[in-house]
C-alpha positions as CSV (number, residue, x, y, z in Angstrom):
1,X,20.9,0.2,-9.6
2,X,19.2,2.2,-12.3
3,X,16.2,4.3,-11.5
4,X,14.0,2.4,-14.0
5,X,14.6,-0.8,-11.9
6,X,13.7,1.0,-8.7
7,X,10.5,2.2,-10.4
8,X,9.7,-1.4,-11.4
9,X,10.3,-2.6,-7.9
10,X,8.0,0.0,-6.5
11,X,5.3,-1.1,-8.9
12,X,5.7,-4.6,-7.7
13,X,5.6,-3.4,-4.1
14,X,2.3,-1.6,-4.8
15,X,0.9,-4.7,-6.5
16,X,1.8,-6.9,-3.6
17,X,0.4,-4.4,-1.2
18,X,-2.9,-4.4,-3.0
19,X,-3.0,-8.2,-2.9
20,X,-2.2,-8.2,0.8
21,X,-5.0,-5.8,1.6
22,X,-7.4,-8.0,-0.3
23,X,-6.2,-11.1,1.6
24,X,-6.5,-9.1,4.9
25,X,-10.1,-8.0,4.2
26,X,-11.2,-11.4,3.0
27,X,-9.7,-13.2,6.0
28,X,-11.3,-10.7,8.4
29,X,-14.7,-11.1,6.6
30,X,-14.6,-14.9,6.6
31,X,-13.4,-15.1,10.2
32,X,-16.1,-12.7,11.4
33,X,-18.8,-14.6,9.4
34,X,-17.9,-17.9,11.1
35,X,-17.6,-16.4,14.5
36,X,-13.8,-16.7,14.9
37,X,-12.9,-13.0,15.1
38,X,-9.6,-13.5,16.8
39,X,-8.1,-15.1,13.7
40,X,-9.1,-12.2,11.5
41,X,-7.7,-9.8,14.0
42,X,-4.4,-11.7,14.2
43,X,-4.0,-11.7,10.4
44,X,-4.9,-8.0,10.2
45,X,-2.4,-7.0,12.9
46,X,0.4,-9.0,11.4
47,X,0.0,-8.4,7.7
48,X,-1.4,-4.8,7.7
49,X,1.9,-3.0,8.5
50,X,3.7,-4.9,5.8
51,X,1.0,-3.9,3.3
52,X,1.1,-0.3,4.4
53,X,4.9,-0.1,4.1
54,X,4.7,-1.6,0.6
55,X,2.0,0.8,-0.4
56,X,4.1,3.8,0.7
57,X,7.0,2.5,-1.4
58,X,4.7,2.1,-4.4
59,X,3.3,5.6,-4.0
60,X,6.8,7.0,-3.9
61,X,7.8,5.1,-7.0
62,X,4.6,6.3,-8.8
63,X,5.5,9.9,-7.9
64,X,9.1,9.5,-9.0
65,X,7.9,8.2,-12.3
66,X,5.5,11.1,-12.9
67,X,7.3,14.0,-11.2
68,X,8.5,15.7,-14.4
69,X,5.0,15.8,-15.9
70,X,3.3,17.1,-12.7
71,X,3.6,20.6,-11.3
72,X,3.0,21.8,-7.7
73,X,-0.5,20.3,-7.8
74,X,1.1,16.9,-8.4
75,X,3.3,17.3,-5.4
76,X,0.4,18.4,-3.3
77,X,-1.6,15.4,-4.4
78,X,1.3,13.1,-3.7
79,X,1.7,14.5,-0.2
80,X,-2.0,14.2,0.5
81,X,-2.0,10.5,-0.7
82,X,1.2,9.8,1.3
83,X,-0.1,11.5,4.5
84,X,-3.5,9.7,4.1
85,X,-1.8,6.3,3.7
86,X,0.5,6.8,6.6
87,X,-2.1,8.2,9.0
88,X,-4.5,5.2,8.6
């Protein structure tokens, strides 16, 4: 598989991760508004790790795409973003 295809797949992973996080937050908001907090908690605990993993893959693909144009400061920024995403 070519690297351009991997970069495209990582972009798709980041897009899906963003959509999943929107769905997670809307579901939690709606379930808490209607007094059914257990449904929002269930959705959040099931879908959140999938969204986090897809977001990490998207961050890696973004860095691989831009690594030639960035210097050490780009690497530091990538590592901070990756560490912040994983630690949440």
